[in-house]
N, CA, C and O of each residue as an XYZ file, in Angstrom:
700
protein
N      26.763    138.135     62.019
C      27.350    136.862     62.326
C      27.944    136.933     63.734
O      28.566    137.927     64.111
N      27.743    135.874     64.494
C      28.332    135.820     65.827
C      29.767    135.316     65.731
O      30.079    134.398     64.972
N      30.630    135.946     66.524
C      32.045    135.599     66.565
C      32.392    135.189     67.991
O      31.782    135.662     68.949
N      33.380    134.302     68.121
C      33.747    133.768     69.432
C      35.250    133.952     69.670
O      36.081    133.692     68.799
N      35.558    134.407     70.877
C      36.959    134.581     71.287
C      37.096    134.025     72.695
O      36.350    134.402     73.598
N      38.046    133.132     72.872
C      38.267    132.556     74.197
C      38.634    133.623     75.204
O      39.493    134.465     74.943
N      37.980    133.587     76.363
C      38.307    134.538     77.431
C      39.696    134.175     77.940
O      39.919    133.045     78.374
N      40.632    135.123     77.891
C      41.986    134.818     78.374
C      41.966    134.386     79.839
O      41.244    134.959     80.656
N      42.752    133.387     80.153
C      42.788    132.859     81.523
C      43.268    133.910     82.520
O      42.799    133.945     83.657
N      44.194    134.762     82.105
C      44.696    135.823     82.989
C      44.398    137.187     82.372
O      45.313    137.948     82.056
N      43.144    137.481     82.208
C      42.779    138.762     81.601
C      42.915    139.877     82.630
O      42.486    139.740     83.776
N      43.514    140.974     82.204
C      43.633    142.158     83.057
C      42.773    143.252     82.439
O      42.906    143.555     81.253
N      41.904    143.838     83.228
C      41.026    144.880     82.711
C      39.864    144.291     81.940
O      39.536    143.113     82.078
N      39.243    145.136     81.123
C      38.040    144.704     80.400
C      38.177    144.846     78.892
O      37.175    144.786     78.179
N      39.393    145.032     78.391
C      39.580    145.175     76.943
C      40.415    144.040     76.382
O      41.360    143.563     77.010
N      40.035    143.616     75.170
C      40.855    142.692     74.402
C      41.755    143.534     73.509
O      41.294    144.458     72.839
N      43.041    143.205     73.506
C      44.017    143.914     72.691
C      44.711    142.940     71.748
O      44.922    141.782     72.106
N      45.068    143.391     70.551
C      45.974    142.573     69.731
C      47.301    142.420     70.475
O      47.657    143.276     71.286
N      48.031    141.343     70.208
C      49.274    141.083     70.939
C      50.273    142.240     70.855
O      50.896    142.583     71.860
N      50.433    142.843     69.683
C      51.404    143.933     69.566
C      51.022    145.138     70.422
O      51.896    145.870     70.885
N      49.735    145.347     70.633
C      49.287    146.438     71.490
C      49.344    146.035     72.966
O      49.592    146.870     73.837
N      49.113    144.758     73.233
C      49.158    144.256     74.611
C      50.539    144.491     75.223
O      50.669    144.717     76.426
N      51.570    144.434     74.372
C      52.942    144.689     74.825
C      53.050    146.020     75.559
O      53.751    146.130     76.565
N      52.351    147.028     75.048
C      52.418    148.377     75.618
C      51.502    148.559     76.821
O      51.747    149.423     77.663
N      50.457    147.757     76.909
C      49.450    147.927     77.952
C      49.705    147.005     79.143
O      49.667    147.439     80.294
N      49.964    145.740     78.858
C      50.208    144.729     79.904
C      51.389    143.870     79.466
O      51.211    142.726     79.047
N      52.588    144.421     79.564
C      53.776    143.715     79.059
C      53.973    142.359     79.740
O      54.487    141.426     79.123
N      53.565    142.245     81.011
C      53.739    140.981     81.720
C      52.898    139.863     81.115
O      53.269    138.692     81.203
N      51.773    140.212     80.503
C      50.935    139.205     79.852
C      51.400    138.901     78.434
O      51.301    137.762     77.978
N      51.902    139.909     77.741
C      52.231    139.713     76.330
C      53.280    138.624     76.139
O      53.164    137.826     75.209
N      54.296    138.569     76.990
C      55.327    137.532     76.862
C      54.700    136.145     76.988
O      55.063    135.217     76.265
N      53.766    136.021     77.907
C      53.069    134.744     78.111
C      52.279    134.343     76.864
O      52.312    133.183     76.454
N      51.572    135.299     76.263
C      50.754    134.995     75.089
C      51.580    134.815     73.818
O      51.135    134.144     72.887
N      52.771    135.400     73.767
C      53.656    135.197     72.624
C      54.214    133.778     72.593
O      54.689    133.321     71.553
N      54.161    133.078     73.726
C      54.682    131.714     73.804
C      54.047    130.794     72.762
O      54.699    129.863     72.289
N      52.795    131.036     72.401
C      52.144    130.139     71.443
C      52.780    130.206     70.058
O      52.508    129.359     69.207
N      53.630    131.215     69.830
C      54.338    131.329     68.554
C      55.767    130.789     68.636
O      56.535    130.919     67.682
N      56.120    130.193     69.754
C      57.451    129.625     69.921
C      57.695    128.556     68.850
O      56.914    127.617     68.701
N      58.785    128.719     68.115
C      59.095    127.790     67.037
C      58.458    128.145     65.707
O      58.758    127.520     64.690
N      57.603    129.116     65.700
C      56.981    129.579     64.457
C      56.826    131.110     64.481
O      55.783    131.665     64.136
N      57.907    131.749     64.900
C      57.933    133.202     65.058
C      57.677    133.942     63.749
O      57.226    135.087     63.762
N      57.964    133.292     62.615
C      57.754    133.953     61.319
C      56.295    134.361     61.112
O      56.007    135.305     60.377
N      55.387    133.650     61.759
C      53.968    133.993     61.657
C      53.717    135.411     62.172
O      52.887    136.138     61.626
N      54.432    135.797     63.214
C      54.218    137.127     63.807
C      54.666    138.258     62.892
O      54.322    139.418     63.116
N      55.435    137.918     61.857
C      55.894    138.936     60.902
C      55.077    138.911     59.611
O      55.351    139.665     58.677
N      54.092    138.055     59.570
C      53.248    137.928     58.377
C      52.363    139.168     58.228
O      51.734    139.609     59.190
N      52.321    139.721     57.022
C      51.492    140.889     56.740
C      50.116    140.412     56.293
O      49.997    139.512     55.461
N      49.097    141.015     56.846
C      47.721    140.683     56.488
C      47.270    141.669     55.405
O      47.150    142.868     55.660
N      47.021    141.154     54.196
C      46.563    142.059     53.139
C      45.197    142.653     53.489
O      44.504    142.148     54.372
N      44.835    143.669     52.828
C      43.583    144.422     52.994
C      43.625    145.262     54.272
O      43.359    146.463     54.226
N      43.958    144.643     55.420
C      44.046    145.410     56.663
C      45.412    146.102     56.793
O      45.585    146.993     57.624
N      46.375    145.683     55.964
C      47.720    146.274     55.946
C      48.339    146.372     57.337
O      48.743    147.446     57.783
N      48.401    145.241     57.998
C      49.001    145.190     59.329
C      49.639    143.830     59.523
O      49.544    142.963     58.654
N      50.282    143.642     60.650
C      50.913    142.363     60.963
C      49.923    141.422     61.650
O      48.883    141.837     62.161
N      50.286    140.151     61.643
C      49.482    139.089     62.248
C      49.097    139.423     63.694
O      47.967    139.165     64.110
N      50.023    139.988     64.448
C      49.760    140.276     65.861
C      49.156    141.651     66.090
O      49.102    142.125     67.225
N      48.702    142.294     65.022
C      48.001    143.582     65.135
C      46.487    143.404     65.105
O      45.745    144.386     65.070
N      46.026    142.152     65.117
C      44.589    141.878     65.062
C      44.178    140.958     66.205
O      45.006    140.262     66.793
N      42.891    140.971     66.505
C      42.282    140.025     67.441
C      41.628    138.937     66.600
O      40.937    139.229     65.624
N      41.846    137.698     66.978
C      41.329    136.557     66.224
C      40.032    136.045     66.837
O      39.911    135.902     68.054
N      39.076    135.776     65.970
C      37.797    135.188     66.364
C      37.557    133.936     65.535
O      38.123    133.772     64.454
N      36.718    133.064     66.053
C      36.233    131.902     65.314
C      34.757    132.166     65.017
O      34.004    132.510     65.928
N      34.328    132.012     63.761
C      32.907    132.218     63.452
C      32.063    130.958     63.658
O      30.856    130.966     63.418
N      32.705    129.879     64.102
C      32.014    128.608     64.305
C      31.614    128.505     65.775
O      32.459    128.696     66.650
N      30.353    128.210     66.067
C      29.964    128.063     67.477
C      30.833    127.008     68.174
O      31.028    125.918     67.637
N      31.353    127.323     69.356
C      32.218    126.378     70.070
C      31.601    124.997     70.283
O      32.320    123.999     70.286
N      30.282    124.923     70.460
C      29.638    123.615     70.620
C      29.795    122.766     69.356
O      29.954    121.548     69.441
N      29.751    123.407     68.189
C      29.928    122.677     66.924
C      31.364    122.166     66.802
O      31.591    121.059     66.312
N      32.325    122.966     67.244
C      33.727    122.537     67.224
C      33.907    121.347     68.163
O      34.564    120.367     67.812
N      33.324    121.437     69.353
C      33.444    120.331     70.310
C      32.771    119.064     69.800
O      33.285    117.965     70.011
N      31.644    119.200     69.139
C      30.966    118.036     68.569
C      31.884    117.353     67.551
O      32.019    116.129     67.557
N      32.515    118.148     66.676
C      33.432    117.588     65.674
C      34.617    116.920     66.356
O      35.027    115.827     65.964
N      35.166    117.569     67.371
C      36.318    117.000     68.090
C      35.938    115.670     68.744
O      36.647    114.674     68.593
N      34.835    115.658     69.460
C      34.413    114.431     70.158
C      34.066    113.321     69.170
O      34.295    112.146     69.453
N      33.516    113.687     68.012
C      33.183    112.701     66.984
C      34.419    112.015     66.430
O      34.330    110.938     65.842
N      35.586    112.649     66.622
C      36.834    112.089     66.104
C      37.792    111.706     67.233
O      39.009    111.656     67.054
N      37.202    111.438     68.404
C      37.970    110.910     69.516
C      38.833    111.912     70.261
O      39.718    111.518     71.020
N      38.593    113.189     70.059
C      39.379    114.216     70.747
C      38.579    114.797     71.902
O      37.348    114.799     71.887
N      39.289    115.283     72.890
C      38.623    115.910     74.027
C      37.999    117.236     73.612
O      38.541    117.933     72.754
N      36.873    117.589     74.209
C      36.272    118.882     73.908
C      37.135    120.011     74.483
O      37.944    119.796     75.385
N      36.948    121.181     73.953
C      37.633    122.370     74.455
C      36.794    122.910     75.603
O      35.657    123.334     75.399
N      37.347    122.895     76.796
C      36.646    123.466     77.950
C      37.134    124.891     78.094
O      38.292    125.128     78.438
N      36.258    125.833     77.834
C      36.666    127.226     77.712
C      35.478    128.139     77.984
O      34.324    127.760     77.779
N      35.774    129.322     78.440
C      34.773    130.386     78.482
C      35.034    131.253     77.258
O      36.184    131.515     76.905
N      33.965    131.694     76.619
C      34.065    132.436     75.359
C      33.335    133.767     75.442
O      32.258    133.862     76.029
N      33.932    134.790     74.849
C      33.209    136.025     74.581
C      32.444    135.817     73.286
O      32.947    135.192     72.353
N      31.227    136.343     73.232
C      30.421    136.292     72.018
C      30.257    137.732     71.533
O      29.788    138.599     72.270
N      30.650    137.969     70.284
C      30.594    139.317     69.708
C      29.786    139.249     68.421
O      30.042    138.397     67.570
N      28.815    140.139     68.274
C      28.092    140.253     67.019
C      28.952    141.087     66.078
O      29.281    142.232     66.387
N      29.316    140.522     64.937
C      30.211    141.216     64.006
C      29.644    142.561     63.555
O      30.399    143.461     63.188
N      28.325    142.698     63.582
C      27.705    143.962     63.145
C      28.025    145.121     64.098
O      27.871    146.285     63.731
N      28.471    144.800     65.324
C      28.787    145.857     66.290
C      30.222    146.376     66.124
O      30.625    147.323     66.800
N      30.982    145.756     65.228
C      32.375    146.144     65.015
C      32.520    146.944     63.724
O      31.687    146.841     62.823
N      33.572    147.732     63.644
C      33.864    148.507     62.444
C      34.108    147.539     61.284
O      35.096    146.804     61.282
N      33.215    147.542     60.307
C      33.268    146.570     59.210
C      34.540    146.682     58.371
O      35.009    145.684     57.824
N      35.094    147.877     58.267
C      36.311    148.039     57.461
C      37.536    147.431     58.151
O      38.592    147.304     57.532
N      37.405    147.057     59.423
C      38.508    146.441     60.167
C      38.307    144.945     60.367
O      39.020    144.331     61.161
N      37.347    144.346     59.659
C      37.052    142.916     59.778
C      37.440    142.177     58.507
O      37.200    142.650     57.396
N      38.039    141.018     58.688
C      38.488    140.240     57.541
C      38.345    138.754     57.854
O      38.724    138.301     58.934
N      37.804    138.010     56.915
C      37.735    136.555     57.051
C      39.039    135.973     56.520
O      39.495    136.332     55.434
N      39.626    135.082     57.288
C      40.871    134.412     56.889
C      40.615    132.921     56.836
O      40.084    132.331     57.776
N      41.004    132.314     55.707
C      40.939    130.863     55.584
C      42.304    130.348     55.140
O      42.869    130.802     54.145
N      42.807    129.405     55.894
C      44.059    128.728     55.555
C      43.669    127.303     55.213
O      43.078    126.591     56.025
N      44.008    126.902     54.003
C      43.581    125.582     53.558
C      44.764    124.711     53.196
O      45.765    125.205     52.676
N      44.662    123.418     53.465
C      45.730    122.534     53.013
C      45.769    122.547     51.483
O      44.734    122.679     50.830
N      46.949    122.412     50.932
C      47.147    122.535     49.484
C      46.231    121.607     48.685
O      45.759    121.983     47.612
N      45.976    120.401     49.195
C      45.183    119.440     48.432
C      43.726    119.845     48.268
O      43.022    119.267     47.440
N      43.252    120.829     49.039
C      41.835    121.199     48.952
C      41.561    122.280     47.924
O      40.406    122.646     47.704
N      42.612    122.798     47.289
C      42.410    123.946     46.403
C      43.046    123.715     45.042
O      43.874    122.824     44.855
N      42.633    124.542     44.113
C      43.205    124.580     42.788
C      44.643    125.066     42.861
O      44.963    125.911     43.697
N      45.494    124.564     42.023
C      46.904    124.968     42.049
C      47.069    126.472     41.811
O      48.043    127.061     42.280
N      46.140    127.099     41.096
C      46.258    128.527     40.792
C      45.831    129.417     41.961
O      46.143    130.607     41.976
N      45.135    128.862     42.917
C      44.639    129.664     44.030
C      45.661    129.741     45.151
O      46.519    128.870     45.294
N      45.553    130.784     45.931
C      46.415    130.931     47.105
C      45.961    129.963     48.193
O      44.779    129.633     48.290
N      46.897    129.518     48.998
C      46.570    128.661     50.131
C      45.854    129.464     51.215
O      44.971    128.950     51.901
N      46.245    130.733     51.359
C      45.588    131.627     52.314
C      44.612    132.516     51.554
O      44.929    133.048     50.490
N      43.452    132.660     52.107
C      42.429    133.480     51.459
C      41.916    134.505     52.459
O      41.580    134.173     53.596
N      41.862    135.747     52.021
C      41.359    136.837     52.845
C      40.166    137.457     52.123
O      40.244    137.758     50.932
N      39.068    137.647     52.843
C      37.868    138.233     52.268
C      37.284    139.221     53.265
O      37.199    138.929     54.458
N      36.881    140.390     52.777
C      36.210    141.334     53.668
C      34.913    140.685     54.136
O      34.177    140.104     53.338
N      34.644    140.785     55.406
C      33.486    140.106     55.980
C      32.181    140.575     55.339
O      31.276    139.774     55.103
N      32.088    141.864     55.061
C      30.836    142.368     54.484
C      30.695    142.038     52.992
O      29.681    142.383     52.384
N      31.701    141.370     52.389
C      31.598    140.920     51.001
C      31.061    139.497     50.881
O      30.848    139.007     49.772
N      30.841    138.829     52.018
C      30.363    137.449     51.978
C      28.892    137.387     51.589
O      28.087    138.209     52.027
N      28.555    136.404     50.763
C      27.143    136.163     50.454
C      26.512    135.453     51.650
O      27.216    135.032     52.568
N      25.219    135.324     51.639
C      24.506    134.629     52.716
C      24.972    133.172     52.794
O      25.150    132.627     53.883
N      25.165    132.552     51.637
C      25.613    131.155     51.591
C      27.034    131.041     52.152
O      27.314    130.148     52.951
N      27.926    131.936     51.740
C      29.296    131.897     52.251
C      29.327    132.138     53.758
O      30.100    131.502     54.475
N      28.492    133.048     54.234
C      28.444    133.320     55.667
C      28.013    132.070     56.434
O      28.567    131.765     57.490
N      27.030    131.350     55.905
C      26.583    130.111     56.553
C      27.697    129.057     56.533
O      27.874    128.326     57.507
N      28.443    128.978     55.433
C      29.521    127.992     55.310
C      30.625    128.211     56.341
O      31.139    127.247     56.910
N      30.993    129.465     56.586
C      32.110    129.722     57.506
C      31.709    129.533     58.965
O      32.547    129.650     59.859
N      30.444    129.243     59.207
C      29.986    128.979     60.564
C      29.895    127.481     60.849
O      29.368    127.063     61.879
N      30.424    126.672     59.907
C      30.451    125.215     60.073
C      31.907    124.742     60.080
O      32.772    125.365     59.463
N      32.166    123.653     60.771
C      33.515    123.080     60.797
C      33.812    122.546     59.388
O      33.097    121.673     58.897
N      34.860    123.065     58.739
C      35.145    122.632     57.367
C      35.758    121.235     57.312
O      36.353    120.758     58.279
N      35.598    120.597     56.160
C      36.128    119.240     55.959
C      37.624    119.171     56.204
O      38.114    118.184     56.753
N      38.370    120.216     55.801
C      39.828    120.156     55.981
C      40.199    120.185     57.465
O      41.237    119.639     57.837
N      39.386    120.805     58.320
C      39.642    120.791     59.763
C      39.372    119.391     60.319
O      40.098    118.906     61.188
N      38.332    118.758     59.812
C      38.030    117.395     60.239
C      39.136    116.444     59.779
O      39.533    115.542     60.518
N      39.631    116.651     58.551
C      40.763    115.868     58.055
C      41.952    115.990     59.013
O      42.574    114.985     59.356
N      42.273    117.220     59.447
C      43.409    117.444     60.352
C      43.177    116.750     61.696
O      44.105    116.186     62.276
N      41.935    116.794     62.188
C      41.628    116.112     63.455
C      41.883    114.608     63.324
O      42.463    113.989     64.215
N      41.442    114.030     62.200
C      41.632    112.591     61.974
C      43.110    112.259     61.805
O      43.604    111.295     62.391
N      43.812    113.052     61.009
C      45.209    112.754     60.679
C      46.153    112.975     61.863
O      47.031    112.151     62.123
N      45.970    114.098     62.587
C      46.929    114.469     63.623
C      46.431    114.203     65.043
O      47.214    114.273     65.990
N      45.142    113.899     65.203
C      44.599    113.587     66.520
C      44.911    114.667     67.535
O      44.694    115.851     67.279
N      45.425    114.255     68.702
C      45.711    115.213     69.782
C      46.789    116.222     69.411
O      46.899    117.266     70.053
N      47.578    115.933     68.397
C      48.637    116.862     67.986
C      48.126    117.942     67.027
O      48.861    118.868     66.685
N      46.866    117.820     66.596
C      46.340    118.835     65.673
C      46.154    120.157     66.422
O      45.852    120.172     67.616
N      46.336    121.246     65.708
C      46.113    122.560     66.316
C      44.622    122.686     66.619
O      43.785    122.206     65.855
N      44.297    123.329     67.727
C      42.897    123.417     68.152
C      41.984    123.954     67.054
O      40.885    123.440     66.848
N      42.439    124.982     66.356
C      41.579    125.604     65.350
C      42.194    125.520     63.954
O      41.936    126.362     63.094
N      43.010    124.491     63.748
C      43.678    124.321     62.463
C      42.694    124.173     61.315
O      41.736    123.405     61.397
N      42.937    124.908     60.258
C      42.144    124.911     59.030
C      40.697    125.373     59.227
O      39.848    125.153     58.363
N      40.424    126.002     60.348
C      39.100    126.589     60.554
C      39.166    128.054     60.150
O      40.203    128.698     60.306
N      38.055    128.584     59.630
C      38.077    130.002     59.282
C      38.235    130.855     60.534
O      37.762    130.493     61.611
N      38.895    131.972     60.378
C      39.074    132.937     61.456
C      38.570    134.288     60.962
O      38.631    134.590     59.770
N      38.083    135.078     61.875
C      37.752    136.462     61.556
C      38.767    137.311     62.298
O      38.952    137.172     63.507
N      39.419    138.189     61.557
C      40.453    139.047     62.111
C      39.873    140.444     62.298
O      39.205    140.973     61.409
N      40.130    141.030     63.451
C      39.640    142.385     63.722
C      40.813    143.258     64.120
O      41.551    142.941     65.053
N      40.977    144.350     63.410
C      42.038    145.305     63.737
C      41.454    146.366     64.656
O      40.699    147.236     64.220
N      41.807    146.284     65.918
C      41.305    147.226     66.912
C      41.274    146.559     68.282
O      41.745    145.435     68.454
N      40.714    147.270     69.242
C      40.523    146.721     70.586
C      39.029    146.522     70.805
O      38.204    147.097     70.094
N      38.693    145.707     71.790
C      37.276    145.415     72.054
C      37.011    145.504     73.549
O      37.688    144.867     74.356
N      36.031    146.294     73.895
C      35.570    146.391     75.282
C      34.711    145.156     75.555
O      33.787    144.858     74.798
N      35.019    144.441     76.638
C      34.342    143.171     76.921
C      33.336    143.244     78.059
O      32.616    142.279     78.317
N      33.282    144.373     78.733
C      32.475    144.471     79.958
C      31.029    144.017     79.760
O      30.471    143.359     80.638
N      30.419    144.352     78.639
C      29.013    144.005     78.419
C      28.804    142.866     77.418
O      27.685    142.633     76.962
N      29.872    142.170     77.085
C      29.736    141.062     76.123
C      29.135    139.832     76.808
O      29.379    139.555     77.983
N      28.341    139.113     76.019
C      27.827    137.822     76.479
C      29.003    136.862     76.603
O      29.960    136.932     75.832
N      28.920    135.961     77.585
C      29.917    134.907     77.777
C      29.192    133.570     77.778
O      28.101    133.430     78.330
N      29.826    132.602     77.150
C      29.284    131.238     77.166
C      30.394    130.303     77.623
O      31.571    130.661     77.570
N      30.027    129.110     78.070
C      30.984    128.103     78.537
C      30.807    126.834     77.723
O      29.690    126.439     77.391
N      31.926    126.206     77.411
C      31.849    124.883     76.754
C      32.625    123.904     77.619
O      32.713    122.722     77.286
């Protein structure tokens, strides 16, 4: 499965680091990137099951092609995301350090199920893998309901990777 990560605007070097590791490598950048958690700092203390680490100990990817996200955004009156993206084939990463994360609004799930769902990437069926590469209905709902105030990737599946990634030879695409 192809994974997408936005190329940081002020990237130093050729490696992607989780935020907690970036603190030790490029402290001047980490403060800037921690800003996105302003007002919701509790997220940074969230433990990710299976990988047994904190939220900021992983690199986040989107398994949905950026063009598909932009199509959904434009279809609902939102501006497209203009971004350069790294493209990573999930098969090139350590499979035991990969996890699919889905955060769903409460109304989309059974009361007995968790709102957050974590699944090992290599446990996905072919059908499930195809599903997580499409913009989900709950993300479209958020775009309609919150418009420009919706989070860019709200309610979209994410792939979490515990580790660092060398980017020097990665494909890059632009949207």
